[in-house]
C-alpha positions as CSV (number, residue, x, y, z in Angstrom):
1,X,109.7,79.2,105.4
2,X,108.4,75.8,106.6
3,X,105.5,76.0,109.0
4,X,104.3,72.8,110.7
5,X,101.7,72.2,113.2
6,X,102.1,68.9,115.2
7,X,99.1,67.6,116.8
8,X,97.7,64.4,118.5
9,X,94.3,62.6,118.2
10,X,91.8,64.1,120.7
11,X,93.5,67.4,120.9
12,X,90.6,70.1,121.0
13,X,92.9,73.0,120.0
14,X,94.7,72.0,116.9
15,X,92.2,73.0,114.3
16,X,91.8,76.5,115.7
17,X,95.5,76.8,116.2
18,X,96.1,76.1,112.4
19,X,93.6,78.6,111.5
20,X,95.4,81.2,113.8
21,X,98.7,80.5,112.2
22,X,97.4,80.8,108.7
23,X,96.0,84.2,109.8
24,X,99.2,85.3,111.3
25,X,101.1,84.1,108.2
26,X,98.7,86.4,106.2
27,X,99.2,89.4,108.5
28,X,103.0,89.1,108.2
29,X,103.0,89.1,104.5
30,X,103.6,85.3,104.2
31,X,100.6,84.5,102.2
32,X,102.6,82.1,100.0
33,X,103.6,80.0,103.2
34,X,101.2,77.1,103.7
35,X,100.7,75.3,107.2
36,X,101.5,71.7,107.1
37,X,100.0,69.4,109.6
38,X,101.6,66.4,111.1
39,X,99.6,63.8,113.0
40,X,101.7,62.5,116.0
41,X,100.4,58.9,116.4
42,X,103.1,57.4,118.7
43,X,105.7,58.4,121.2
44,X,108.3,57.6,118.5
45,X,106.7,60.0,116.1
46,X,106.9,62.6,119.0
47,X,110.6,62.0,119.7
48,X,111.5,62.3,116.0
49,X,110.4,66.0,115.9
50,X,110.4,69.0,118.0
51,X,107.2,68.1,119.9
52,X,106.3,69.8,123.1
53,X,102.5,68.8,123.3
54,X,99.6,69.2,120.9
55,X,99.5,71.5,119.2
56,X,103.2,72.4,118.7
57,X,103.9,74.9,115.8
58,X,107.4,74.7,114.2
59,X,109.2,77.0,111.9
60,X,111.8,75.4,109.7
61,X,111.8,72.4,112.3
62,X,112.2,74.5,115.5
63,X,109.5,75.1,118.0
64,X,108.1,78.6,117.4
65,X,107.5,78.7,121.2
66,X,110.5,77.2,122.8
67,X,110.6,76.9,126.6
68,X,108.2,74.1,127.3
69,X,110.8,71.4,126.5
70,X,110.4,68.4,124.0
71,X,108.1,65.6,125.0
72,X,107.5,62.0,123.7
73,X,104.1,62.2,125.7
74,X,101.1,62.2,123.7
75,X,99.6,65.1,125.7
76,X,98.0,68.5,125.1
77,X,100.2,71.6,125.5
78,X,99.3,74.7,127.4
79,X,100.2,78.1,126.4
80,X,100.6,81.2,128.5
81,X,98.6,84.0,126.7
82,X,97.5,87.6,127.9
83,X,94.1,86.1,128.9
84,X,95.8,83.4,131.0
85,X,96.5,79.7,130.2
86,X,95.1,78.5,126.9
87,X,95.4,75.4,124.6
88,X,97.0,77.6,121.7
89,X,98.7,80.9,121.4
90,X,96.9,84.1,120.2
91,X,97.1,85.3,116.6
92,X,99.2,88.3,118.0
93,X,101.7,85.8,119.9
94,X,102.0,83.9,116.6
95,X,102.5,86.9,114.6
96,X,105.2,88.3,116.9
97,X,106.9,84.8,117.1
98,X,107.1,84.8,113.2
99,X,108.4,88.3,113.0
100,X,111.1,87.6,115.7
101,X,112.3,84.5,113.6
102,X,112.3,86.6,110.4
103,X,112.4,84.8,107.1
């Protein structure tokens, strides 16, 4: 299982999003899985991966929360959460997405 968090400079959410991903991994029994971070510097960098705004969380190269569509724009991402729109998904949403994708 390859988990990667894609982020841009100035994104206020990527550090907390990484913490939430790590917590969700532990809660789903994937303690051995490590979150890898990829700094997206340019539009070309964004175009080379499954980027949909910062932070984007990928599992084995695929967006863990598909639906936003890929983007080469160096912009922040908005997630729909139970509390409304936010700059990152909740731990529960990440846990559910990981469980839905299986190993």
